[in-house]
C-alpha positions in Angstrom: -18.3 -46.5 12.3 -21.3 -44.4 11.2 -24.9 -45.7 10.9 -27.7 -43.8 9.2 -31.3 -43.6 10.3 -34.4 -41.6 9.5 -36.1 -39.6 12.3 -39.3 -41.8 12.2 -37.4 -45.1 12.3 -36.8 -47.3 15.4 -33.7 -49.5 15.1 -31.7 -51.8 17.5 -28.1 -51.2 18.1 -25.8 -53.7 19.9 -22.4 -53.4 21.7 -20.6 -56.6 22.5 -17.8 -57.7 24.8 -14.7 -59.6 23.9 -13.0 -62.0 26.2 -14.5 -64.1 28.9 -16.7 -61.5 30.6 -20.5 -61.3 30.2 -22.8 -58.2 30.4 -24.4 -57.7 33.8 -25.7 -54.2 33.2 -25.5 -51.3 30.7 -26.5 -47.7 30.1 -26.7 -46.0 26.8 -26.5 -42.3 26.0 -25.6 -39.9 23.1 -24.1 -36.6 22.5 -25.6 -34.2 21.6 -28.8 -35.1 23.5 -32.0 -35.7 21.4 -32.3 -39.4 20.8 -34.9 -41.7 22.5 -33.5 -44.9 24.0 -35.8 -47.8 24.6 -35.4 -50.6 27.1 -31.8 -52.0 27.3 -31.6 -55.8 26.8 -28.4 -57.5 28.1 -27.8 -61.1 27.0 -24.5 -63.0 27.3 -21.8 -60.9 25.8 -23.9 -58.1 24.3 -26.2 -55.2 25.1 -28.9 -54.1 22.7 -31.0 -50.9 22.8 -33.7 -49.6 20.4 -33.0 -46.0 19.3 -35.5 -43.5 17.8 -35.9 -39.8 17.3 -33.2 -37.3 16.6 -33.0 -34.2 14.4 -32.4 -34.6 10.6 -28.8 -33.6 9.6 -27.5 -34.2 13.1 -24.7 -36.7 13.8 -24.8 -38.3 17.3 -22.1 -40.1 19.1 -23.5 -43.2 20.8 -22.2 -43.8 24.3 -22.7 -47.3 25.6 -21.3 -48.1 29.0 -21.3 -51.9 29.9 -20.6 -53.4 33.3 -19.4 -57.0 33.2 -20.3 -59.9 35.6 -16.7 -59.5 36.9 -17.4 -55.9 37.9 -15.2 -54.5 35.2 -16.6 -51.5 33.2 -16.3 -51.2 29.4 -16.7 -48.5 26.9 -16.0 -49.0 23.1 -12.5 -48.1 21.9 -14.0 -47.0 18.5 -16.5 -44.1 18.3 -19.9 -45.1 16.9 -21.9 -42.4 15.2 -25.6 -42.3 14.2 -26.5 -39.8 11.5 -30.2 -38.8 11.2 -31.0 -38.3 7.5 
């Protein structure tokens, strides 16, 4: 899945869990480096972060890493991309 965003915009992105687990903690990153990540908010089965910055024409791979209340750790099975236009 690819999202598009302009360099001056600030937008929220969410990663959700399936099944019975809930999000206890999460970290977000991107490759290549260059995006700015705001405060991570975890609520129930999802983790949300506000992303800004980046370089026009660059496609970033978003890398959420969620830890469930059960202690299990999750990363998305499908790559999520952010293109700065």
